[in-house]
C-alpha positions, 0 to 999 in steps of 0.5 A: 142343427146347422145349415146345409143339405142335412139340416132340411127334409131332404137331407134328413131322408137321406140320413134315413135311407144310406143308414137303412140300406146298410142294414138291408145289407146286414140282414141279408147276410144274417138271414143267409147264416140263419138259414143254415139252420134247416139245411141238415144231412146235405153236401155242401162245398164237397162235404156232408154235413150232419145236423147242425154242423153247417150252422155251427161251423157258420157261427164259429166263424162270426165269432172267431173272426177279428174283423166280424167281432170288430164289426159288431160294435159298428152294426149295433151303432147303425141300429141304434142310430136309425131308430133314434134318428127315426124316433126324432124325426117322427116326433120333429115331424108329427104335426105335420105329416108322416114321416116316410123316406120318400113319395108314396107309392101306388101300391096299397101294402106299400102305401099303408107301409109308408104311413106305419114306418115308425109303427113297424120300426119300433116293433122291429125294435122290441122284437131285436131286444128279445133276440138279442137276449135269447141268442147274442148274449147267450152265444157271447156271455154265457156257457155254451154246450160243445161240439166238435166238427171236422176236427175243430172244438165249437160252440154247439149253437144248433142245440141252443136255437133249436131247444128255443124254437121246439120248446116255445111255440109262443117265441116261434110264432113271434118270430114269425110275426116279426119277419111279416113285420120286417117284410112290411117295413122293407116294403116301402123303405127299400125302394124309397131308399134308392129313390132317396139317394137318387134313383128317381127316375121313372124307369129305375123307380118302377123296377125298383118297386118289383125288386123291393116287393121281392126283397120284402118277401124273401126277408119276411118269408126267409125269417119265418121259414126257420121257426116253421121249420122246427115246428113242422118239419122237425 
């Protein structure tokens, strides 16, 4: 690589931090959308939503909005870049030390996560491939059942998702474990990414560690709630 900041360890961590924060933002939006799976027979936005209607409406909006469709290749490129770059850094630095976003935290859980970021990331990648095959590919490239919500004909995405969760305990367990792995990955990556981009004074680091723990738990529990809902509540 050439000279400049991106040729040294600080530059490498900065690239990982920025791409990671971009993906965290996407995951927060994705989780918000997916949590509508558990909101059935509720009153929101001045309307009563029957079973699956809220999720189907959100999925229809995502599919039918040109700007969001244009964002899909960018998001895919972001995931691929983050993974490939992390792999390159891991191979490059393995003889020296494990790759981390920044310095090690005093929290034992976060410290463990910081030393196993690549392993956690690889596990997330494996789940992502499975997730894309079961949902994204099915939604985009196969014939979907249809439903009508508020007079609009749309894909019945809820039926497809609920059928998979209700029909496979194994997939539900895999999904919940993936949520836990994601939370562990974020427990170090989130606050450390902010530290890398410059929020590294004592006051902000202590705050970001707390925020990072909250985000990690919220993301992990949030994704795990979805299959648990279909296993227990439904």
